[in-house]
C-alpha positions in Angstrom: 75.1 -27.1 -22.1 77.0 -27.7 -19.0 79.4 -24.9 -18.3 82.4 -27.3 -17.2 82.5 -28.8 -20.7 83.3 -25.5 -22.4 86.1 -24.8 -19.8 87.5 -28.2 -19.7 87.8 -28.0 -23.7 89.3 -24.3 -22.9 91.7 -25.9 -20.2 92.8 -28.5 -22.5 93.4 -26.0 -25.4 95.5 -23.7 -22.8 97.6 -27.3 -22.2 98.5 -27.6 -25.7 99.2 -23.9 -26.3 102.1 -23.9 -24.3 104.0 -20.5 -22.8 107.4 -20.0 -21.6 105.8 -18.3 -18.6 104.0 -21.3 -17.1 105.7 -25.1 -16.6 104.6 -26.8 -19.6 106.6 -29.7 -20.5 105.3 -29.3 -24.3 107.4 -25.9 -24.5 110.5 -27.5 -25.1 109.2 -29.3 -28.0 108.9 -27.0 -30.4 105.2 -26.4 -30.7 103.7 -24.2 -33.5 101.9 -21.9 -30.7 105.3 -20.9 -29.6 105.9 -19.1 -33.1 105.8 -15.5 -33.5 102.1 -14.2 -33.7 100.3 -17.1 -32.0 98.7 -15.1 -28.4 100.1 -16.3 -25.2 98.1 -18.6 -22.8 97.2 -15.4 -20.9 95.8 -13.8 -24.1 94.0 -16.9 -25.4 92.5 -17.1 -22.0 91.5 -13.2 -21.8 90.3 -13.4 -25.7 87.5 -16.7 -24.5 86.7 -15.2 -21.4 85.8 -11.5 -23.3 84.1 -12.9 -26.3 82.1 -15.9 -24.8 81.3 -13.7 -21.3 81.9 -17.0 -19.5 83.4 -16.5 -16.0 87.3 -18.5 -16.4 88.0 -17.6 -12.5 88.4 -21.1 -11.7 90.6 -22.6 -15.1 93.3 -23.5 -13.2 91.4 -26.6 -12.1 90.3 -27.0 -15.8 93.9 -26.8 -16.8 95.2 -29.1 -14.5 92.5 -31.6 -15.8 93.6 -30.9 -19.5 97.4 -32.2 -18.3 95.9 -35.0 -16.7 93.9 -35.7 -19.7 97.4 -35.4 -21.7 99.2 -37.3 -19.6 96.7 -40.5 -19.7 96.7 -39.9 -23.6 100.2 -40.1 -23.7 100.5 -43.2 -21.0 98.2 -45.0 -23.6 100.7 -44.3 -26.3 103.4 -45.7 -23.9 101.6 -48.7 -22.8 101.4 -49.5 -26.4 104.8 -48.7 -27.6 106.1 -51.2 -24.8 103.5 -54.0 -25.9 105.0 -53.6 -29.4 108.9 -53.6 -28.3 108.4 -56.4 -25.9 110.7 -54.6 -23.6 110.3 -53.6 -20.1 110.1 -49.6 -19.2 113.4 -48.0 -19.3 113.8 -45.1 -17.2 115.1 -42.8 -19.6 112.6 -43.6 -22.3 111.3 -40.1 -23.4 107.6 -40.9 -23.1 107.7 -42.0 -19.6 109.5 -38.5 -18.9 106.7 -36.6 -20.5 104.4 -38.1 -18.6 106.1 -37.4 -15.2 106.4 -33.5 -16.6 102.8 -33.5 -17.5 102.0 -34.6 -14.1 104.3 -32.3 -12.1 102.3 -29.5 -14.2 99.0 -30.5 -13.3 99.8 -30.7 -10.0 101.4 -27.2 -10.3 98.5 -25.5 -12.2 96.1 -26.9 -9.4 98.2 -25.0 -7.4 97.6 -21.8 -9.4 101.4 -22.0 -11.0 
């Protein structure tokens, strides 16, 4: 198996496991992983590295990739929503704001933030 695939999956898992320590637009959406008892993103990554024996030194790249992947998914939902409504884009639309926030988070993750 190609070494990048598990790290791509881990990067996306890190995106879906927001942590208030990181700038993640999902952190303000009431996701379950913020509840008591869930590991933090750093704990999750450390456990994966320890148990898998994989080097996750470049995980920021894969986290950035995960943010872009999620932004693309949300963009598809947004496009279908606009098509169904027959409306023009609304700059206050929540989905548009989420897409922009995910793009910013991807940029930050690519720089190790």
